[in-house]
N, C-alpha and C positions, 0 to 999 in steps of 0.2 A: 036617809038624813041627808040631803046637800052638806059637803065640807063649805064651812066659810073660807072666802078668798081670799087671802094675802097679798097686800101690795108694800111692797119695795117704793120709798119717795124718795129725792134729793135734790136739794136745793144748793147756794151755795153764798147767798147774798142776802141784805135785807129784803128788796124787792122781791127780789125769787120764793126769799121764805113765805113772806107776804100770798103771792101768788098762788104757792104749795098749799099754805093754809085754805084760802077760800076753795079749790079747787077739792081739799078734802070733804071741807064741807058739805061741796056741794054732792059728792061723791057718796056720804054718812046718809045723804037725803034720801038718793033714788037707792041706797041700799045698808041699811045701818047697821050691817052687823059685819060690814068690812073691817079688817086687822089691818093696821099701817105701823111699816116701821122705817125707819133711813136716816138721810143726812140733814140737818135742816136749824131753824134756830125758833126762837120764843112764840113764834106765831105757829108754827108745827107743831109745835108740842102742847102748845093751849088746845090745835083744832084734833091732838087725840093720835099723835105720830109718837111713837116710840121710839126716843132719838137712840143711835148708834154714837154718834159724831154731832156735837154742836158746830155748825160752818163757822165760824169766829175764830176757831184753833185752827181754820185752811185758809181765809180767805188772805187774797194776794193779789194786786194790780199792776200792771206796767211788764212790759216783756224780762226788761231786768230784775225786776221783783221777785217775778215767776223763778227765775234762772236762780237765785241767791236762793231763792225759798223751797226750790227743786226736792232738795232731801223728804223737806217738812207735808209737800203733796206727794211724794211718793213713799211715806210712811201712813198716809190717811187713805191713799188709792188702795192699798195692801189690805187697810184694815177693814174698809166698805166691803171691798170683795172678798172677803172673805167671813164675814154676818151675812153677806148675799146670798153666799152659797148655805151659809147655816138656816137662814130664815127660808130659804126655799118660797121664794112669792110667785104668785100666778102670774103677776106680772111687774113692771120694773118703769114708774115715771119720772122720768128726768128733768128739770125744770132749771129751763136759762142755762148759763155758768158751762160753756161750751166748755174751756180746755178739759175741764176735769172730767162732765159727763160722758162728751165724746169716747174716752177708755173706759168709760164702765159700761156707756153702749156698747164697744167692742167686744167686753169682756161677758156680758148678759149675753150677746146673739152666740157668742160662742159657747155657751151652756142653755143655750137651748132657753131663754129665758123672752119673754114677748116683752118689746122696747117700745114705750111711748113716750116720745119729748112731747112735752108742751112749750110753748117759749123757745124755737130753737137755736142755735147757732147762728150769730150774724155774719154766714158764710157768703154773703154780696157784699161785705163789708175788704175784705181783703183773703185771699188765695180763696177764689172761689170755686176752685177742683174740691176743697172741703165738701161741695155737697153731693160728690158721689161716696165721699167716705157714711155720710150720712144714711146717704141712700141706702148705704151695704149693711151697716150696722142698724138702722132704724123699722120696725114696723110701721107703727102710723105716726104722721109728726101734725102738731095743733100751732097754726099759726097766731100772734095776736096783729099783726101788721099787715096790711091790704095786699102791698107791694111784691110780699113774699110769696104769693100762689104763683104771680106770672113768672118771678126769677127759679123757681124750682121747677112748671114746668122745662125750662129749658135745658132742664140733668133728667128728663123723665119724671120725674119725681112726683109724686101725689100728694099735696097738699092741703089741709081742711083751715082756714081763716074760722076761727070761732069769732070773731070780737074784739074788742084789748079790755083786759077785767082791769083797767083802772079805773071803767066807767060803774062798773061791780061796785069798787071797795070807796069813791066818790059818793054813789049814790045812799051809801049807807050814813055818810057824813052829814052832821045839822050842827050850823055854825054854834057856837058857844055866846048865849048872849049877856055876856058880861067878860068878854076878852081882856079888854082893856084893865078892869078893874080886879080879874084875877091875875093877871102877871103884870099886877103896876105899873102900865105904860101911860103915858101922856097922850094927847090926841093930835100929836103933830101926825101927820101922813107916814106911814109905815114903807121903808125899802127892807125885803125880806133877803136873807142872806141864805143862802141855801149850799152848802161845803162838799156837802155828799154824806156821807152814810159809811163810810170805812176810813180807819183812821189815816192809814196814808195819802189818800183823798184831800181829809181836811186841812193836814201838813202842809200839804201841798200847796193847796187854795186862800188859804183865809187870811192870811198875812197880807195878800192884796187885797182883799174885800174891808182889811180894815183899815188901811190907811185912805180909801177912797171917804172914809166916812167924815172925814173933817169937813173936803169940801161941798158937805149939805147939809150945813146949820140948820136949817127948817125942816127936815125931817129928822125923824127916828130908823133906826137901823137896827132890826133884832134879827138876831142868827135863830135858824134852826136847829135843834141839838137833837141827838139820840141818846135818850135816855141809857142805855145797854152800854154806851161807850165812855161814860162819866164825862163828870164837868173840867177834869185834866186837860182834855185834849182841844177843850174853848177857851183855856188862860189866856191866847192873845187877845179874846173878842171882850172875856170879862177883866183883864188888864186891861185896859182903854174903856172901859163902863159902858160897854153895849151888852144891852140884854140878851141872856140865852132863854128860850125857852123850849123844853122838854117835848117832843112825841106830841107837838100839836102842830104841825107844818099843812093840813088843809084849815086849820082857824086862824094861821097867820096868813094864808093866801088869801085867804077869805077877806082878808082886813089890809092886805097888801096894794100900793100903788103901783110896785115896779117889784123884780126881784133881780138881785146878781144870782145864777145859778150852773152849778159844775154841771156839764155834761151828762147825760144819765139818765134816769127813770123820770126823777123829777124835773126834768125840761118840758116833759109832756103833760105833768102831773098839773106846772104853772100856764103851761096853754090852755088844756081846759077847764082850768079856775078863771082863765081871759087876763091873766095877770099880765101885761110889759116885764119883758125879761132881757138881758145881757147873760147868753151862755160864755161860759169858760171854760177852761181846759188848762193843767200844766201835769205834765208828769219830766221824770228825769230827762237828761239830755241824748241820753244812749237808747232807752225805751223809745222816744220820740224821733229819734235819727231813723229808728228801724221803721216804726209804725208810719212815718211818713212815706217809705218804701213798699211800704206792705197794701195800705187803702188804698181801696180801689172805688171811690163813693166822694162826690163834691162836698157832703156837710158831714157831721159827726153829733148834731143834737136832732133828737128826736121826730121833731117839728118841723124841719127842713126838709129830712127825708122821707117824711111821711107827704107833703107837701109839693116836693120835687122841685122844691125852689127856695129862697131865700127868705123867710117870715122873719125870722128872730138873727140877730148878728151875733156870728161866733169869733170869740178871741182865746186865740190858741197860744199855747208856750209865749213866745216872743212879744204876740200881739195882744195877750193878758199882762198888762200894765196900768199901773193907778190912772195915766193921762188918757189912754184910750178909754177903759172904765168910764171914767168921768163921765169923756164925753158923749158914749152910748147912753149912759143914766140921764145926763140931760136932756136928749133928744125927745128922752121917753119923757119925762115930765114936761116940758116945753114947746111940743112941734108937737101939735094935735094933730098932722097928717100923719107925720110917719109915722103915732101912737095907733090912729085910725085904719092905716094900713095893717099895720102886725096884728089888732083883733080881727082884721079880717082876713086874715092869713087863718088866725085859730080858728074860726070859724068852718074855715073849707075844710082842715084837719079834721073836724067831729064830724064832718059830713061825710069824708073817707072813710073814716074809721064806721060808721055804723052804731047803731043800739043793741048790739048781739050782748047778751047774757054769757061770758067768754069762760067760765068757771062752769056755767051750770050746760053750756052745749059740748063742752070739751068732758064732762064727766058724764053725759049722756053716752056721746062717739065712744069713748072709752069700756063704756056697760054694754054697750051692744056686740065690742070684742069679746066680750067671756060668753056670749051667746051664741058666736057664731062657731 
């Protein structure tokens, strides 16, 4: 009787954890007896991954923050490496989270463990020669961004575009019939505030988001909260009388007329829901100065990167001011031509992404390698 296959899977933040969990579900649909262990969060755990490490213990953002937290990262790198050797998996699946996972990829390769990378590091954004390391340390790569296939070809790297997993998740979503009543909201137009999914992001973004609220008395602002982070992190909003609703981001987007969104996966989710948005981002001055010298792409938000043109306005660092944010929101709410152009841009993005079932496609390709 064939021995059941063991897979080690690693994700390092909320969206990666979600995509990892959907991949696990898809793999189990094909092959129910697979055994999973690794690093992730509540999504992965619910999908049946035995967690050696909860990612929330490790998560860091920004260059300076990573430097200051380097000892903590080293501690968990060592823990994961030791656990990986004890588990003796047939394969390792790395999901996004490039800084940490590239080190694990190198270690796994040294120990002759096949390395599958789902949602590879954004090496096209800065230090593009990292693509050579990706080539050296991985066996199979599954991309969720269509333009990555051509980029990696320049480095003689074969990449499978499997579709974008956000579509898988959004297809499962059904809007709540009584969303307003459930959350004690009035019927003024909703402007959604999505400050991010990590504590450092929220601490950096929420203050400016909250300050703009008073400029729009005829709208209601609602913060998309992450339940795992607790209420305290949103005190700046709660203290100003702004409603925070937890773990209902898709419901919020399906009812919003506009959104202010911290750069990240949420910008693409907002685009798929066809909500006009302003993308914002702020980090420490040192992290920003380093990033500005390294980044090799003209945009930071996924909608603009996929479209290869400015579809949504990005307010980064010093441009992220109350005055500029107010101006952009005003444009969205009152200028139908401006709003229409953004929505047309969203439609082009959806067309580029296609309608593939990313989790199923990736799972199928991964399992094919077990039989070769």
